[in-house]
Structures are given as structure tokens and as C-alpha cells.
PDB file of N, CA, C and O in Angstrom:
ATOM      1  N   MET A   1      75.685 163.457   5.093  1.00  0.00           N
ATOM      2  CA  MET A   1      75.536 163.068   4.044  1.00  0.00           C
ATOM      3  C   MET A   1      75.640 161.335   4.208  1.00  0.00           C
ATOM      4  O   MET A   1      76.525 160.845   4.909  1.00  0.00           O
ATOM      5  N   ARG A   2      74.718 160.552   3.541  1.00  0.00           N
ATOM      6  CA  ARG A   2      74.539 159.338   3.924  1.00  0.00           C
ATOM      7  C   ARG A   2      75.253 158.366   2.617  1.00  0.00           C
ATOM      8  O   ARG A   2      74.855 158.579   1.472  1.00  0.00           O
ATOM      9  N   ILE A   3      76.089 157.534   2.815  1.00  0.00           N
ATOM     10  CA  ILE A   3      76.620 156.976   1.926  1.00  0.00           C
ATOM     11  C   ILE A   3      76.298 155.412   2.028  1.00  0.00           C
ATOM     12  O   ILE A   3      76.549 154.751   3.035  1.00  0.00           O
ATOM     13  N   CYS A   4      75.728 154.913   0.897  1.00  0.00           N
ATOM     14  CA  CYS A   4      75.035 153.498   1.048  1.00  0.00           C
ATOM     15  C   CYS A   4      76.253 152.628   0.277  1.00  0.00           C
ATOM     16  O   CYS A   4      76.924 153.110  -0.635  1.00  0.00           O
ATOM     17  N   CYS A   5      76.400 151.450   0.730  1.00  0.00           N
ATOM     18  CA  CYS A   5      77.292 150.375   0.151  1.00  0.00           C
ATOM     19  C   CYS A   5      76.657 150.049  -1.230  1.00  0.00           C
ATOM     20  O   CYS A   5      75.458 149.828  -1.402  1.00  0.00           O
ATOM     21  N   PRO A   6      77.770 150.048  -2.347  1.00  0.00           N
ATOM     22  CA  PRO A   6      77.306 149.882  -3.602  1.00  0.00           C
ATOM     23  C   PRO A   6      76.808 148.433  -4.018  1.00  0.00           C
ATOM     24  O   PRO A   6      76.209 148.158  -5.058  1.00  0.00           O
ATOM     25  N   HIS A   7      77.192 147.517  -2.950  1.00  0.00           N
ATOM     26  CA  HIS A   7      76.714 146.096  -3.374  1.00  0.00           C
ATOM     27  C   HIS A   7      75.303 145.741  -2.778  1.00  0.00           C
ATOM     28  O   HIS A   7      74.368 145.343  -3.473  1.00  0.00           O
ATOM     29  N   CYS A   8      75.242 145.945  -1.291  1.00  0.00           N
ATOM     30  CA  CYS A   8      73.810 145.710  -0.724  1.00  0.00           C
ATOM     31  C   CYS A   8      72.926 146.668  -0.549  1.00  0.00           C
ATOM     32  O   CYS A   8      71.740 146.412  -0.344  1.00  0.00           O
ATOM     33  N   GLY A   9      73.432 147.963  -0.611  1.00  0.00           N
ATOM     34  CA  GLY A   9      72.504 149.006  -0.456  1.00  0.00           C
ATOM     35  C   GLY A   9      72.597 149.582   1.032  1.00  0.00           C
ATOM     36  O   GLY A   9      72.279 150.749   1.257  1.00  0.00           O
ATOM     37  N   GLU A  10      73.000 148.808   1.942  1.00  0.00           N
ATOM     38  CA  GLU A  10      73.076 149.078   3.330  1.00  0.00           C
ATOM     39  C   GLU A  10      73.963 150.411   3.769  1.00  0.00           C
ATOM     40  O   GLU A  10      74.943 150.714   3.089  1.00  0.00           O
ATOM     41  N   ALA A  11      73.619 151.125   4.826  1.00  0.00           N
ATOM     42  CA  ALA A  11      74.620 152.244   5.049  1.00  0.00           C
ATOM     43  C   ALA A  11      76.022 151.789   5.157  1.00  0.00           C
ATOM     44  O   ALA A  11      76.351 150.619   5.355  1.00  0.00           O
ATOM     45  N   SER A  12      76.803 152.760   5.018  1.00  0.00           N
ATOM     46  CA  SER A  12      78.492 152.502   5.096  1.00  0.00           C
ATOM     47  C   SER A  12      78.799 153.682   6.046  1.00  0.00           C
ATOM     48  O   SER A  12      78.285 154.800   5.998  1.00  0.00           O
ATOM     49  N   ILE A  13      79.921 153.142   7.098  1.00  0.00           N
ATOM     50  CA  ILE A  13      80.419 154.220   8.060  1.00  0.00           C
ATOM     51  C   ILE A  13      81.873 154.646   7.669  1.00  0.00           C
ATOM     52  O   ILE A  13      82.607 153.900   7.021  1.00  0.00           O
ATOM     53  N   THR A  14      82.184 155.675   8.026  1.00  0.00           N
ATOM     54  CA  THR A  14      83.417 156.097   7.850  1.00  0.00           C
ATOM     55  C   THR A  14      84.542 155.576   8.834  1.00  0.00           C
ATOM     56  O   THR A  14      84.447 155.930  10.009  1.00  0.00           O
ATOM     57  N   ARG A  15      85.570 154.788   8.467  1.00  0.00           N
ATOM     58  CA  ARG A  15      86.410 154.539   9.232  1.00  0.00           C
ATOM     59  C   ARG A  15      87.624 155.471   9.415  1.00  0.00           C
ATOM     60  O   ARG A  15      88.212 155.454  10.496  1.00  0.00           O
ATOM     61  N   THR A  16      88.015 156.251   8.461  1.00  0.00           N
ATOM     62  CA  THR A  16      89.053 157.442   8.505  1.00  0.00           C
ATOM     63  C   THR A  16      88.878 157.987   7.406  1.00  0.00           C
ATOM     64  O   THR A  16      88.176 157.526   6.506  1.00  0.00           O
ATOM     65  N   SER A  17      89.595 159.182   7.366  1.00  0.00           N
ATOM     66  CA  SER A  17      89.640 159.881   6.102  1.00  0.00           C
ATOM     67  C   SER A  17      91.142 160.722   6.073  1.00  0.00           C
ATOM     68  O   SER A  17      91.829 160.884   7.082  1.00  0.00           O
ATOM     69  N   LYS A  18      91.472 161.176   4.834  1.00  0.00           N
ATOM     70  CA  LYS A  18      92.640 161.715   4.498  1.00  0.00           C
ATOM     71  C   LYS A  18      92.254 163.058   3.751  1.00  0.00           C
ATOM     72  O   LYS A  18      91.165 163.109   3.179  1.00  0.00           O
ATOM     73  N   ARG A  19      93.081 164.109   3.736  1.00  0.00           N
ATOM     74  CA  ARG A  19      92.847 165.059   3.031  1.00  0.00           C
ATOM     75  C   ARG A  19      94.023 165.518   2.163  1.00  0.00           C
ATOM     76  O   ARG A  19      94.759 166.433   2.531  1.00  0.00           O
ATOM     77  N   PRO A  20      94.183 164.889   1.041  1.00  0.00           N
ATOM     78  CA  PRO A  20      95.506 165.069   0.165  1.00  0.00           C
ATOM     79  C   PRO A  20      95.603 166.429  -0.255  1.00  0.00           C
ATOM     80  O   PRO A  20      96.731 166.921  -0.280  1.00  0.00           O
ATOM     81  N   SER A  21      94.572 167.162  -0.607  1.00  0.00           N
ATOM     82  CA  SER A  21      94.714 168.698  -1.044  1.00  0.00           C
ATOM     83  C   SER A  21      93.255 169.273  -0.360  1.00  0.00           C
ATOM     84  O   SER A  21      92.385 168.561   0.142  1.00  0.00           O
ATOM     85  N   PRO A  22      93.239 170.508  -0.462  1.00  0.00           N
ATOM     86  CA  PRO A  22      92.263 171.322   0.040  1.00  0.00           C
ATOM     87  C   PRO A  22      90.926 171.108  -0.495  1.00  0.00           C
ATOM     88  O   PRO A  22      89.910 171.382   0.145  1.00  0.00           O
ATOM     89  N   THR A  23      90.928 170.512  -1.928  1.00  0.00           N
ATOM     90  CA  THR A  23      89.649 170.205  -2.241  1.00  0.00           C
ATOM     91  C   THR A  23      89.151 168.772  -2.539  1.00  0.00           C
ATOM     92  O   THR A  23      88.188 168.501  -3.257  1.00  0.00           O
ATOM     93  N   LEU A  24      89.987 167.844  -1.850  1.00  0.00           N
ATOM     94  CA  LEU A  24      89.688 166.531  -1.995  1.00  0.00           C
ATOM     95  C   LEU A  24      89.896 165.608  -0.831  1.00  0.00           C
ATOM     96  O   LEU A  24      91.020 165.488  -0.342  1.00  0.00           O
ATOM     97  N   TYR A  25      88.834 164.937  -0.355  1.00  0.00           N
ATOM     98  CA  TYR A  25      89.006 163.949   0.627  1.00  0.00           C
ATOM     99  C   TYR A  25      89.044 162.279   0.127  1.00  0.00           C
ATOM    100  O   TYR A  25      88.390 161.807  -0.803  1.00  0.00           O
ATOM    101  N   GLU A  26      89.815 161.688   0.849  1.00  0.00           N
ATOM    102  CA  GLU A  26      89.787 160.072   0.727  1.00  0.00           C
ATOM    103  C   GLU A  26      89.178 159.676   1.892  1.00  0.00           C
ATOM    104  O   GLU A  26      89.689 159.843   3.000  1.00  0.00           O
ATOM    105  N   VAL A  27      87.941 159.078   1.668  1.00  0.00           N
ATOM    106  CA  VAL A  27      87.275 158.377   2.805  1.00  0.00           C
ATOM    107  C   VAL A  27      87.379 156.932   2.636  1.00  0.00           C
ATOM    108  O   VAL A  27      87.158 156.322   1.590  1.00  0.00           O
ATOM    109  N   TYR A  28      87.757 156.407   3.822  1.00  0.00           N
ATOM    110  CA  TYR A  28      87.718 154.783   3.820  1.00  0.00           C
ATOM    111  C   TYR A  28      86.462 154.242   4.593  1.00  0.00           C
ATOM    112  O   TYR A  28      86.345 154.479   5.795  1.00  0.00           O
ATOM    113  N   ALA A  29      85.610 153.582   3.967  1.00  0.00           N
ATOM    114  CA  ALA A  29      84.264 153.364   4.317  1.00  0.00           C
ATOM    115  C   ALA A  29      84.231 151.781   4.533  1.00  0.00           C
ATOM    116  O   ALA A  29      84.953 150.969   3.955  1.00  0.00           O
ATOM    117  N   GLN A  30      83.194 151.494   5.535  1.00  0.00           N
ATOM    118  CA  GLN A  30      82.928 150.012   5.646  1.00  0.00           C
ATOM    119  C   GLN A  30      81.389 149.805   5.885  1.00  0.00           C
ATOM    120  O   GLN A  30      80.760 150.389   6.768  1.00  0.00           O
ATOM    121  N   CYS A  31      80.845 148.888   4.975  1.00  0.00           N
ATOM    122  CA  CYS A  31      79.590 148.536   5.075  1.00  0.00           C
ATOM    123  C   CYS A  31      79.061 147.984   6.510  1.00  0.00           C
ATOM    124  O   CYS A  31      79.724 147.173   7.156  1.00  0.00           O
ATOM    125  N   ILE A  32      77.847 148.480   6.940  1.00  0.00           N
ATOM    126  CA  ILE A  32      77.637 147.969   8.383  1.00  0.00           C
ATOM    127  C   ILE A  32      76.876 146.659   8.252  1.00  0.00           C
ATOM    128  O   ILE A  32      76.500 146.130   9.298  1.00  0.00           O
ATOM    129  N   ASN A  33      76.588 146.039   7.019  1.00  0.00           N
ATOM    130  CA  ASN A  33      75.905 144.812   6.972  1.00  0.00           C
ATOM    131  C   ASN A  33      77.111 143.743   6.905  1.00  0.00           C
ATOM    132  O   ASN A  33      77.961 143.645   6.020  1.00  0.00           O
ATOM    133  N   PRO A  34      76.955 142.929   8.133  1.00  0.00           N
ATOM    134  CA  PRO A  34      77.848 141.753   8.394  1.00  0.00           C
ATOM    135  C   PRO A  34      78.092 140.766   7.398  1.00  0.00           C
ATOM    136  O   PRO A  34      79.121 140.113   7.220  1.00  0.00           O
ATOM    137  N   ALA A  35      76.786 140.732   6.637  1.00  0.00           N
ATOM    138  CA  ALA A  35      76.563 139.457   5.647  1.00  0.00           C
ATOM    139  C   ALA A  35      77.294 140.103   4.371  1.00  0.00           C
ATOM    140  O   ALA A  35      77.654 139.370   3.451  1.00  0.00           O
ATOM    141  N   CYS A  36      77.479 141.307   4.339  1.00  0.00           N
ATOM    142  CA  CYS A  36      78.233 141.891   3.023  1.00  0.00           C
ATOM    143  C   CYS A  36      79.710 142.162   3.242  1.00  0.00           C
ATOM    144  O   CYS A  36      80.568 141.623   2.543  1.00  0.00           O
ATOM    145  N   GLY A  37      80.012 143.067   4.296  1.00  0.00           N
ATOM    146  CA  GLY A  37      81.415 143.236   4.455  1.00  0.00           C
ATOM    147  C   GLY A  37      82.253 144.153   3.772  1.00  0.00           C
ATOM    148  O   GLY A  37      83.429 144.289   4.110  1.00  0.00           O
ATOM    149  N   TRP A  38      81.675 144.882   2.708  1.00  0.00           N
ATOM    150  CA  TRP A  38      82.374 145.550   1.827  1.00  0.00           C
ATOM    151  C   TRP A  38      83.027 146.694   2.626  1.00  0.00           C
ATOM    152  O   TRP A  38      82.572 147.143   3.678  1.00  0.00           O
ATOM    153  N   GLY A  39      84.362 147.195   1.888  1.00  0.00           N
ATOM    154  CA  GLY A  39      84.980 148.173   2.561  1.00  0.00           C
ATOM    155  C   GLY A  39      85.804 148.707   1.324  1.00  0.00           C
ATOM    156  O   GLY A  39      86.286 147.953   0.479  1.00  0.00           O
ATOM    157  N   GLY A  40      85.903 149.909   1.303  1.00  0.00           N
ATOM    158  CA  GLY A  40      86.496 150.593   0.189  1.00  0.00           C
ATOM    159  C   GLY A  40      86.937 152.054   0.438  1.00  0.00           C
ATOM    160  O   GLY A  40      86.769 152.586   1.536  1.00  0.00           O
ATOM    161  N   LYS A  41      87.488 152.668  -0.579  1.00  0.00           N
ATOM    162  CA  LYS A  41      87.874 154.144  -0.592  1.00  0.00           C
ATOM    163  C   LYS A  41      86.951 154.912  -1.451  1.00  0.00           C
ATOM    164  O   LYS A  41      86.642 154.563  -2.590  1.00  0.00           O
ATOM    165  N   ILE A  42      86.510 156.010  -0.833  1.00  0.00           N
ATOM    166  CA  ILE A  42      85.391 156.984  -1.622  1.00  0.00           C
ATOM    167  C   ILE A  42      86.110 158.204  -1.682  1.00  0.00           C
ATOM    168  O   ILE A  42      86.825 158.498  -0.724  1.00  0.00           O
ATOM    169  N   TYR A  43      86.014 159.097  -2.841  1.00  0.00           N
ATOM    170  CA  TYR A  43      86.754 160.266  -3.029  1.00  0.00           C
ATOM    171  C   TYR A  43      85.534 161.235  -3.085  1.00  0.00           C
ATOM    172  O   TYR A  43      84.600 161.133  -3.879  1.00  0.00           O
ATOM    173  N   VAL A  44      85.690 162.261  -2.056  1.00  0.00           N
ATOM    174  CA  VAL A  44      84.656 163.351  -1.987  1.00  0.00           C
ATOM    175  C   VAL A  44      85.572 164.718  -2.617  1.00  0.00           C
ATOM    176  O   VAL A  44      86.583 165.112  -2.035  1.00  0.00           O
ATOM    177  N   GLU A  45      85.142 165.251  -3.666  1.00  0.00           N
ATOM    178  CA  GLU A  45      85.806 166.501  -4.269  1.00  0.00           C
ATOM    179  C   GLU A  45      84.889 167.568  -4.190  1.00  0.00           C
ATOM    180  O   GLU A  45      83.697 167.343  -4.396  1.00  0.00           O
ATOM    181  N   PHE A  46      85.316 168.774  -3.903  1.00  0.00           N
ATOM    182  CA  PHE A  46      84.582 170.072  -4.238  1.00  0.00           C
ATOM    183  C   PHE A  46      84.619 170.313  -5.710  1.00  0.00           C
ATOM    184  O   PHE A  46      85.676 170.620  -6.260  1.00  0.00           O
ATOM    185  N   ALA A  47      83.553 170.191  -6.333  1.00  0.00           N
ATOM    186  CA  ALA A  47      83.487 170.022  -7.869  1.00  0.00           C
ATOM    187  C   ALA A  47      83.072 171.551  -8.486  1.00  0.00           C
ATOM    188  O   ALA A  47      83.623 171.990  -9.495  1.00  0.00           O
ATOM    189  N   LYS A  48      82.191 172.183  -7.860  1.00  0.00           N
ATOM    190  CA  LYS A  48      81.577 173.615  -8.430  1.00  0.00           C
ATOM    191  C   LYS A  48      81.356 174.436  -7.262  1.00  0.00           C
ATOM    192  O   LYS A  48      80.875 174.063  -6.192  1.00  0.00           O
ATOM    193  N   THR A  49      81.804 175.734  -7.614  1.00  0.00           N
ATOM    194  CA  THR A  49      81.302 176.989  -6.690  1.00  0.00           C
ATOM    195  C   THR A  49      80.154 177.316  -7.063  1.00  0.00           C
ATOM    196  O   THR A  49      79.910 177.326  -8.270  1.00  0.00           O
ATOM    197  N   LEU A  50      79.216 177.645  -6.168  1.00  0.00           N
ATOM    198  CA  LEU A  50      77.810 178.045  -6.440  1.00  0.00           C
ATOM    199  C   LEU A  50      77.573 179.577  -5.910  1.00  0.00           C
ATOM    200  O   LEU A  50      76.790 180.365  -6.441  1.00  0.00           O
ATOM    201  N   THR A  51      78.519 179.902  -4.582  1.00  0.00           N
ATOM    202  CA  THR A  51      78.505 180.959  -3.994  1.00  0.00           C
ATOM    203  C   THR A  51      79.920 181.352  -3.848  1.00  0.00           C
ATOM    204  O   THR A  51      80.705 180.470  -3.500  1.00  0.00           O
ATOM    205  N   LEU A  52      80.411 182.680  -4.087  1.00  0.00           N
ATOM    206  CA  LEU A  52      81.749 183.151  -3.854  1.00  0.00           C
ATOM    207  C   LEU A  52      82.035 183.044  -2.272  1.00  0.00           C
ATOM    208  O   LEU A  52      81.127 183.036  -1.441  1.00  0.00           O
ATOM    209  N   SER A  53      83.314 182.969  -1.977  1.00  0.00           N
ATOM    210  CA  SER A  53      83.683 182.974  -0.542  1.00  0.00           C
ATOM    211  C   SER A  53      83.896 184.503  -0.421  1.00  0.00           C
ATOM    212  O   SER A  53      84.269 185.291  -1.290  1.00  0.00           O
ATOM    213  N   ARG A  54      83.548 184.741   0.951  1.00  0.00           N
ATOM    214  CA  ARG A  54      83.715 186.205   1.320  1.00  0.00           C
ATOM    215  C   ARG A  54      85.276 186.338   1.803  1.00  0.00           C
ATOM    216  O   ARG A  54      85.784 187.459   1.859  1.00  0.00           O
ATOM    217  N   ASP A  55      85.872 185.404   2.080  1.00  0.00           N
ATOM    218  CA  ASP A  55      87.223 185.247   2.499  1.00  0.00           C
ATOM    219  C   ASP A  55      88.114 184.169   1.722  1.00  0.00           C
ATOM    220  O   ASP A  55      88.567 183.151   2.245  1.00  0.00           O
ATOM    221  N   PRO A  56      88.296 184.562   0.367  1.00  0.00           N
ATOM    222  CA  PRO A  56      88.810 183.512  -0.619  1.00  0.00           C
ATOM    223  C   PRO A  56      90.268 183.152  -0.444  1.00  0.00           C
ATOM    224  O   PRO A  56      91.102 183.997  -0.118  1.00  0.00           O
ATOM    225  N   ASN A  57      90.601 181.710  -0.696  1.00  0.00           N
ATOM    226  CA  ASN A  57      91.960 181.469  -0.626  1.00  0.00           C
ATOM    227  C   ASN A  57      92.581 181.428  -2.031  1.00  0.00           C
ATOM    228  O   ASN A  57      92.194 180.518  -2.764  1.00  0.00           O
ATOM    229  N   THR A  58      93.492 182.293  -2.503  1.00  0.00           N
ATOM    230  CA  THR A  58      93.783 182.553  -3.727  1.00  0.00           C
ATOM    231  C   THR A  58      94.325 181.242  -4.482  1.00  0.00           C
ATOM    232  O   THR A  58      94.235 181.079  -5.699  1.00  0.00           O
ATOM    233  N   ASP A  59      94.886 180.357  -3.607  1.00  0.00           N
ATOM    234  CA  ASP A  59      95.549 179.096  -4.084  1.00  0.00           C
ATOM    235  C   ASP A  59      94.513 178.135  -4.535  1.00  0.00           C
ATOM    236  O   ASP A  59      94.906 177.159  -5.175  1.00  0.00           O
ATOM    237  N   ILE A  60      93.057 178.290  -4.257  1.00  0.00           N
ATOM    238  CA  ILE A  60      92.126 177.408  -4.532  1.00  0.00           C
ATOM    239  C   ILE A  60      91.384 177.679  -5.851  1.00  0.00           C
ATOM    240  O   ILE A  60      90.983 178.821  -6.080  1.00  0.00           O
ATOM    241  N   ARG A  61      91.208 176.806  -6.620  1.00  0.00           N
ATOM    242  CA  ARG A  61      90.513 177.056  -7.970  1.00  0.00           C
ATOM    243  C   ARG A  61      89.416 176.119  -7.980  1.00  0.00           C
ATOM    244  O   ARG A  61      89.696 174.947  -8.230  1.00  0.00           O
ATOM    245  N   ILE A  62      88.189 176.437  -7.748  1.00  0.00           N
ATOM    246  CA  ILE A  62      87.004 175.622  -8.043  1.00  0.00           C
ATOM    247  C   ILE A  62      86.070 176.351  -8.988  1.00  0.00           C
ATOM    248  O   ILE A  62      85.563 177.437  -8.704  1.00  0.00           O
ATOM    249  N   PRO A  63      85.846 175.643 -10.234  1.00  0.00           N
ATOM    250  CA  PRO A  63      85.200 176.222 -11.199  1.00  0.00           C
ATOM    251  C   PRO A  63      83.728 176.573 -10.823  1.00  0.00           C
ATOM    252  O   PRO A  63      83.090 175.770 -10.141  1.00  0.00           O
ATOM    253  N   MET A  64      83.150 177.772 -11.251  1.00  0.00           N
ATOM    254  CA  MET A  64      82.000 177.961 -11.105  1.00  0.00           C
ATOM    255  C   MET A  64      80.741 177.340 -12.283  1.00  0.00           C
ATOM    256  O   MET A  64      81.062 177.137 -13.454  1.00  0.00           O
ATOM    257  N   GLU A  65      79.611 177.141 -11.887  1.00  0.00           N
ATOM    258  CA  GLU A  65      78.381 176.992 -12.713  1.00  0.00           C
ATOM    259  C   GLU A  65      78.150 178.112 -13.444  1.00  0.00           C
ATOM    260  O   GLU A  65      78.068 179.213 -12.899  1.00  0.00           O
ATOM    261  N   PRO A  66      78.016 177.934 -14.801  1.00  0.00           N
ATOM    262  CA  PRO A  66      77.947 179.091 -15.659  1.00  0.00           C
ATOM    263  C   PRO A  66      76.825 180.108 -15.190  1.00  0.00           C
ATOM    264  O   PRO A  66      77.029 181.320 -15.110  1.00  0.00           O
ATOM    265  N   GLY A  67      75.627 179.497 -14.888  1.00  0.00           N
ATOM    266  CA  GLY A  67      74.453 180.252 -14.337  1.00  0.00           C
ATOM    267  C   GLY A  67      74.776 181.034 -13.070  1.00  0.00           C
ATOM    268  O   GLY A  67      74.219 182.113 -12.866  1.00  0.00           O
ATOM    269  N   HIS A  68      75.630 180.542 -12.242  1.00  0.00           N
ATOM    270  CA  HIS A  68      75.932 181.205 -11.067  1.00  0.00           C
ATOM    271  C   HIS A  68      77.129 182.200 -11.220  1.00  0.00           C
ATOM    272  O   HIS A  68      77.268 183.167 -10.471  1.00  0.00           O
ATOM    273  N   ARG A  69      77.915 181.920 -12.158  1.00  0.00           N
ATOM    274  CA  ARG A  69      79.019 182.741 -12.508  1.00  0.00           C
ATOM    275  C   ARG A  69      78.358 184.055 -13.158  1.00  0.00           C
ATOM    276  O   ARG A  69      78.882 185.132 -12.874  1.00  0.00           O
ATOM    277  N   ARG A  70      77.436 184.042 -13.862  1.00  0.00           N
ATOM    278  CA  ARG A  70      76.662 185.293 -14.565  1.00  0.00           C
ATOM    279  C   ARG A  70      75.999 186.034 -13.384  1.00  0.00           C
ATOM    280  O   ARG A  70      75.957 187.263 -13.324  1.00  0.00           O
ATOM    281  N   ALA A  71      75.558 185.329 -12.583  1.00  0.00           N
ATOM    282  CA  ALA A  71      74.776 186.070 -11.289  1.00  0.00           C
ATOM    283  C   ALA A  71      75.695 186.853 -10.573  1.00  0.00           C
ATOM    284  O   ALA A  71      75.548 188.054 -10.349  1.00  0.00           O
ATOM    285  N   CYS A  72      76.912 185.967 -10.115  1.00  0.00           N
ATOM    286  CA  CYS A  72      78.109 186.652  -9.474  1.00  0.00           C
ATOM    287  C   CYS A  72      78.659 187.961 -10.135  1.00  0.00           C
ATOM    288  O   CYS A  72      78.929 188.991  -9.518  1.00  0.00           O
ATOM    289  N   MET A  73      78.773 187.782 -11.353  1.00  0.00           N
ATOM    290  CA  MET A  73      79.316 188.909 -12.236  1.00  0.00           C
ATOM    291  C   MET A  73      78.306 189.972 -12.129  1.00  0.00           C
ATOM    292  O   MET A  73      78.731 191.114 -11.954  1.00  0.00           O
ATOM    293  N   GLU A  74      77.195 189.806 -12.196  1.00  0.00           N
ATOM    294  CA  GLU A  74      76.200 190.887 -12.203  1.00  0.00           C
ATOM    295  C   GLU A  74      76.281 191.727 -10.898  1.00  0.00           C
ATOM    296  O   GLU A  74      76.391 192.953 -10.890  1.00  0.00           O
ATOM    297  N   GLN A  75      76.216 190.943  -9.807  1.00  0.00           N
ATOM    298  CA  GLN A  75      76.435 191.487  -8.315  1.00  0.00           C
ATOM    299  C   GLN A  75      77.507 192.202  -8.237  1.00  0.00           C
ATOM    300  O   GLN A  75      77.433 193.332  -7.756  1.00  0.00           O
ATOM    301  N   LEU A  76      78.730 191.682  -8.700  1.00  0.00           N
ATOM    302  CA  LEU A  76      79.800 192.536  -8.616  1.00  0.00           C
ATOM    303  C   LEU A  76      79.959 194.004  -9.225  1.00  0.00           C
ATOM    304  O   LEU A  76      80.429 194.983  -8.644  1.00  0.00           O
ATOM    305  N   ALA A  77      79.437 193.932 -10.586  1.00  0.00           N
ATOM    306  CA  ALA A  77      79.175 194.983 -11.452  1.00  0.00           C
ATOM    307  C   ALA A  77      78.348 196.052 -10.669  1.00  0.00           C
ATOM    308  O   ALA A  77      78.632 197.249 -10.697  1.00  0.00           O
ATOM    309  N   ALA A  78      77.248 195.497  -9.931  1.00  0.00           N
ATOM    310  CA  ALA A  78      76.204 196.513  -9.302  1.00  0.00           C
ATOM    311  C   ALA A  78      76.932 196.986  -8.171  1.00  0.00           C
ATOM    312  O   ALA A  78      76.794 198.185  -7.930  1.00  0.00           O
ATOM    313  N   LEU A  79      77.874 196.146  -7.220  1.00  0.00           N
ATOM    314  CA  LEU A  79      78.706 196.784  -6.489  1.00  0.00           C
ATOM    315  C   LEU A  79      79.708 197.603  -6.600  1.00  0.00           C
ATOM    316  O   LEU A  79      80.109 198.335  -5.695  1.00  0.00           O
ATOM    317  N   ASN A  80      80.252 197.513  -7.918  1.00  0.00           N
ATOM    318  CA  ASN A  80      81.324 198.553  -8.319  1.00  0.00           C
ATOM    319  C   ASN A  80      80.675 199.650  -9.141  1.00  0.00           C
ATOM    320  O   ASN A  80      81.447 200.524  -9.536  1.00  0.00           O
ATOM    321  N   GLY A  81      79.503 199.754  -9.443  1.00  0.00           N
ATOM    322  CA  GLY A  81      79.075 200.369 -10.473  1.00  0.00           C
ATOM    323  C   GLY A  81      78.151 201.716  -9.706  1.00  0.00           C
ATOM    324  O   GLY A  81      77.576 202.548 -10.408  1.00  0.00           O
TER     325      GLY A  81
END
């Protein structure tokens, strides 16, 4: 994933990151353009499930996209039916 500086549009590099929860990363980024010099924090969050895990963690709750949910429910019904 390429993250561009919100000010000058050049690439940004990751300086460090933290994972405060299983579904969220805090990424500290720095613009590579020395004339800009922007630095900041970016949040990366797991927002939607598209495919179910084959080894799910029951403590994790990531909502499913409605269309994908319907397809998964049909697949589960076919397996159980």
C-alpha cells in the first residue's frame, strides 16, 4: 500500500507503528520530500469482512458487506443442507 503525503502528494514512509487493538493500526508516517517535511499519524482499520475466516477469533467483530453476507449465508446453508 502506498501512502502519499496529503500536502505535496509525494510518497510517505512509515517510521513506526502501534497496534492498539487487533483491528486497528496507528502508523507514524513521514513525507520523503525534504521541501515538505510533513509527518503525522495515520489510522489503518479493518473495516469490512469480505470472506469469512476459516479459523475465526471469537473476540473479533468486523462487520460484513451485505452482499458478501448473503453469499456466505447461502454457502453455509449449502454445506449444512
